N, C-alpha and C positions, 0 to 999 in steps of 0.2 A: 597650111589651111587651118582656119579657126574652127574649133569644135566646142559646142556647149553640151554637157552631158548631165543627165539626171539619173542617179543610181540610189537604191534604197539600202544597199549593203556596203559597209565600210571596206570590206575585203575586195569587193568588185571595183570600188572607186580606186583603191590603191593599185590594183592590177591594171585597170584601164589607163591610169595615169602613167604607169611605168611603160606600158606597151605603146600607147598612142603618142607620147611626147616626141619621139624622134621625127615623126612626120606631121604631127598636128600641134597647133597651139591650143591646148585643151584646158577648159575651165569647167568646174563642177558647180551646179546650182544646188545649194543645200539650205534647208531651213535652219534658222539660228538655234544653236544649242551646243552641247558638249562635243558633238561630232565635228562641228565647224572648227572649234578650237584645236582639236586633235589633228585634223587635216592640215590646218594652217601651220601648226608646229612642225608637221612632217614635210612642209614645203609644197603641199598641193595647193594649186590656185583655186580659190573658192569664191563664189558670188553668193551672198546671203539673200535669201528670198523664198517665197512660196512658189514653186514651179506650176501650181495650179492656177495662178493669177496671171493675166495677160501683161500687166504692168511690169512684172518681174522680168519677162523676156524683153520688153521694150527697153528697160533700164540696162539690161545686159547687152544692149546694142546688137540684137538679133537682126541679121541682114539676109537677103536672098541667097547669098553665097556661103552663109554659115551652116556648117554641118551640125545637126542635132541628133544626139543618141540618147534614147530613153530605155532604161532597163525594164524588162518584163520578166519577173521571176515567178509569175503564176499565182502569187498570193495577193497582190494589190493591183487592181485594174488601172492602167495609166491613161484611161479615156480623158479625164479632165485636164491632164497635162497636155495631151495631144490637141485638145480644143484650144487651150491657151496659146500653144505654139502656132497653131493655124491662124488664130485671131491676130497674133502679133506679126504675121507675115512670113513665117518660116516655110520654106519649100523643100529643103534637103533634110528630110526627117526620116530617121531609121529607128525602128523598135528592135532592141537587141534581146533575143530570147536567152534566158539563163535557166539552167536546170533541165529536168527530164521531160518537160511538157513537149508534146508533138509540135514541131515547127510548122508543118503544113497546116495543121488544124488551127493553130493560133494565127497564122498568116491569113487564113481565110476569114476568120472572125474580124480581124482588123480591117481587111480590105473592103468588106461590106460597108463600113462606116467611114473609113479614111482611105479612099482608093489611091491617093498620092503617097501614102506612107509605105516604105519598104520594111518588110519584116525579115530579119537576118538572125541566123544562129552565130555563135562565136566562130565556128569553122568557116562560114561564108565571109565573115568580116576580116578575119586575120589570117586565114589559111592554115593548113595542116600543122606545120612545125610550131608556129606560134600558139595554135590552139593546144597542142600537146604540152608546151611549156606553161601556158596559162593554167590548164587543168592541173598540172602537177603542183604548181604554186598554191592553188586553192586546196588541193589535197594535203600538201605539207602544212599549211596553216591549220587545217582541220585536225590533223594528227597532233600537232603541237597543243591544241586545245584539249584533246584527250589526255595528253601527258600531264598537263597542269591539273586537270580535274581529278585524275586518278592517283596523283603523286602521293597524297597523304593517306591513302587507304592501306591498311595492313593486310586485309584479305579481300581479294576480288574473285567473284564467281563469273566465269564465262559459260553462260547457259546455252545448251543445245536442245533441239526438239527430241521427243521420245524416239527411240530406235535410231540414233544418229547415223546419218549416211556419210559417205566420204566427204562431201562438200562441207557438212557441218563440222566434222572432226578436223579437217584440214584448216578450216576457217578459225576454229578455236586455237590451233597451234599458231597460226599466223597472227591472230590478234594478241596472243601472249607476247610474241616477238615485237609487234607494233608498240605495245605498252612497255616494252623492255622489262618484263617480269619473268620470274621463274615459276616452275610448277608448284613450288611451295607457297608463293604469294598470289598466284592466279590459278585457281582450280578450274579445270574443264569438267563440267558436270551435266547430268541429265536425270530426269525423274525416272525414266525407264531406260535401262542400259542397252548395250549393243548385243544383239543375238543373231542377226542375219549372217549367213555363212561368209559372204565376201567381205562384210564389214568386220567380222571377228578376225578374219585373216589379215585385214589391214591393220587392226589394232595390235595383233601379235607380231607381225613383221616389222612394223614401225615403232613398236613399244609406246603406244598411245594409251594413256590412262584416262578413262572417263569415269569420274566418281559418281556414284548414285546419290541423288539429292532428294531429300524429303521436303514437303512444304514447310515443315516446322524449322528446318535448318536454314531456310533462306535468310532469316533475320541474323544469322551469324556472320554475314558478309557485309563489309563496309560499302562496297559498290557491286552492282550487278550489270553485266553486259550480256547481250544476246547476239548470236550470229546465226544466219540462215533460218531465223524464226522470229516472230513478233509475239508480244504478250497475249494477244487475243487467242492464240493457239492453246493456251493453258486454261481456257474457260473461266476467267475471272480470278484465278489463283494469284496472278501477278498483274497489277494494274499500273505499276510505275517502275521504270528501269532507268539506268544512267546512260546506257548506250545501246543502240540497235543498228546492226549492219546486216542487210538482207537484200536478196535479189527478187523476192516475191512481191506481188502488188501490195502497196501500203494499205494497212487496215486501221480503222478508227478504234476509239474506246480505250486508249491508254495514254499515259504521259511519259515522255522520255526527255532527258536533258540534251542528248545528242542523237540524231538519226542520220543514217546514210543508207537510203533505200533506193535501189536502182533496178526497177523491174524489167528494163530493156537489156540487162546483162544476163548471160547464160548461167552464171554461177556466182555465189558469194565469194568464192576463192579468187575470182577475177578482181573484185573490188579490193580485197585484201592485198592482192599483188600490187595494185596501184598504190596502196597505202605504204607498203614496205619499200617500194621503189622511190616514193616521194621523199622519204626521210633517210634514204641510202642505208637501210639496214641490211646486213649480210644475211642472206637466206641460206640456212643449213641444207645439206643434201636431204635430210629426213623431211624437213618442212616443204622443200621444193617438190620432192617425190609425192608427198601427200596432196599438195595443191594441184600438181599436174594431173594426178589420177582423178582428183575431184572434178576438175574442169572437163576432162575426157568423159567421166561418168555422167555428170549432170547434163552435158550437151549431147550425149550418145555419140561421142566423137564428132561433134559439130553437125549432127543431123537434125537437131532441134534447138530452138530458142538460142541462136548463136549471134553474137555481136562481133564487130571488128575488134573490139577490145579483148574479147575472149581469145581470139587468134593471136593477138599481140602478147597477152599474158602467157599463153601456151608456148609461144616462140621464145619468150624470155626465160621461162622456167625450164624448158627442155634440156639445155646443156648443164643445168645445175642438179638435175634429178637423176635417180638410178633407174634406168629403163628396164633392167632385168628384174628389179623389185616390183615394178608395175605389172610386168607380165605374170609374176607369181601371184599377185593379188587378183588379177583378172581370172585366174584359173579356177576360182571357187564358185563361179556363178551357177553352174548347173548341178543340182543335187537330185537324188531320187525323190525326196519330199516335194520339191518344186515340180518335178515332172508329174507327180501324182495329181497336183492341182491343175496342171495343164491338161491332163487327160479328163479330169472332171469337167473342165470347161469345154473340151472338144466333144464329149459325149452329150452334154446338156445345152450347148450353146446354139445360137441361130445366126445364120449369115444371110443378109439381104441388102442389096444395093451397096455393096462394098463396106457394110457395117457389120462387125461381129460383136454380139452381145452374149453374156453368159452370167449365170449365178452359180457360184462354186460352193455355197453353203457355209457352215461354220469353219472358221480358220483361227489357229492360235496366234497368227501374226498378220499385220497389214501387208507385209512385203510380199506374201504369196499372191495377193490380189494385184498389186502393181506389177509383179513379175509376169503374171499371166497376161495382163494388158499389153505390156511391152512385147511379149513373145508373139502374140497373135497379130500385132501390127507388122511383123516382118513377113507375114504370108502374102503371096501374090494376090492382087486384086482387093486387099483389105486397106481401107483408108481411115477407118475409125474403129476403135475398140472400146467397149463399155463393159467392164467386169465388176461384179459386186460379190461381196461375201459378208458374213457376220463375224465381228470381232468384239467380244465382251458386250454382247447385247446391243451392238450398234451396227447399222448397215454401212459398210465402207464401199464407196463406188469410185473406181479408178477409170479415168477417161484418157485416151490417147488418140492423136490423129497425126497426119503427115505435116501439119503446120501451115498449109496454104489454103485451107478451107475455112469454115466458120470457127469461132473461138470456143475452145473446150471449156475454159473458165466461165464464159457466159452461159454455156449450157447448164452446168451444175448449179450456178447461182439462180438461174431462172426457175428450176424445178425444185431445188432443195434448200435454198438459203433461208427460207421462212421457217424451216423445221430442224435445221442443224447447221453445221459448219460447211461452207462450200466456197471454192475459189480455185484459181490457178491461172495458167498462161494460155496462149492460143493453142499450143500443141499438147498440153498436158494439164490435167486438173483432177481434183479429188473432192468428194463430199463425204462427210461423216454424219449420219443421222441416227438418233436413238430409235430402236425398233418400235418403241411405243408411239413416238411421234409419226413414224412412217405409216404404221397401221391406222392411226387416227385419220390421217389424210387420204390414204390410198386403199384402206381396207386390209383385212387379215389375209394376205395373199400367201398361197403355197409357194415353195421355193421356185418351181419352174415358172409360176406366174409372175414372180418378181422379174425374171429375165425377160419375159414377154412384155411386161409393162415398160421396162427400160428401153426395149426395142421400139416401142410405140413413142416414147418420149423423144428419143434421138431422131427418129424419122420426122416427127412433128417439128422439131427444132430445125432440122436441115431443109425441110420443104417449105417452111413458112417464116416470114420475117416478123410477124406480129407476135407479141408475148403469148405464152401458153394460156389457155382459158383456165378460170379458177375451178371449174367443175372437173371431174375425173376424166382423164384421157381414155378413149376407147381401147379395149384390149384387142390386140391383134393375135389371131391364132397362128401358131407356127406352121 
């Protein structure tokens, strides 16, 4: 079968050419330029022309039985190309979705204007095994780009977020392996070090060294990579990095040479597992143990924000890891200090319509707030938890839900994004708001009133689809 394809990315062209050739007579329509010469030298069949012009398709001998595949990578709308194909008489037209964009959403957008066009993901076009191999080839090419770019750097910094959690630290170890570097040439660092009990236990048991970084020391490194975090987290301190690998939603306001951001993945360690497998790196028992523990921790053992790829990564790492070591690390989660904050929330919190809200007052660390939010989500009849506390004169709000109701990240963005940092996933989210900004917007509330106000916000969010009004929400009496 003859196939005409339009792709914007050279790597996608080469992969499609390799995969389609056994069953298709495939030709690529490419505008004249250096890419055309490279593809021809590689033996790829190329037709030179502007795919947005009808005459290009006529000259390419487009017929009613010719299959047309047009790449949609979410960055450039293929509408004009589709119009040209339609005007030239094309009937077997497929738009091939590449990347993390929702297939269903994009399919609906195209169907409204081009009802005869089929929108397919790679999985639907090639099937599971071929998709896996295709994805691995893309990842392998990406990792090879990292190697070339980082090869001449004497010192590399792998930057983690403050108070690094298991996923951040495991991802740091994994990226060091991906880059084929040692702990002397690739430093794993954070501005604020590891203090949470279970994370300290992980550091000690696996001998992970996280170096404390100062803003002034950043210029000492030839390359900076970030894992499990993006530059916006550091409040303008870092506006340009060389590599970002993260599973949180992509944030604007910074430049990066390379990005691999997959918000539909349950952990960054899952992404790094794919990187390691793509280039056939031997994963040590220590790294496998750290990554397995990270995937288990970040997904609450697959009870939240879990993807098929997380299960595949877990299955791959399990026989390589030390299960007894993971059990030792998990044993540090309950401490008397944490139970003290659980009791503060229990005494001062409110429960209404399966939503538990509490303000726990000043806290030396953010993890006490998130721990309380996770703890109360385990209670019978609780579907949402909203827990707040004050850390370093900032109000930290941690939100958890069971994952099948409204979006937790959308909640914190709606009420707090204009006065602080706010974001997250469907089942978990966080907002960090300077107390000064919070008071300016909502008034100088006493501690118990902050919890009441949060209860009002979450119920307004859950009961109404319209954005929250700009005036202050009414205070609900407990």
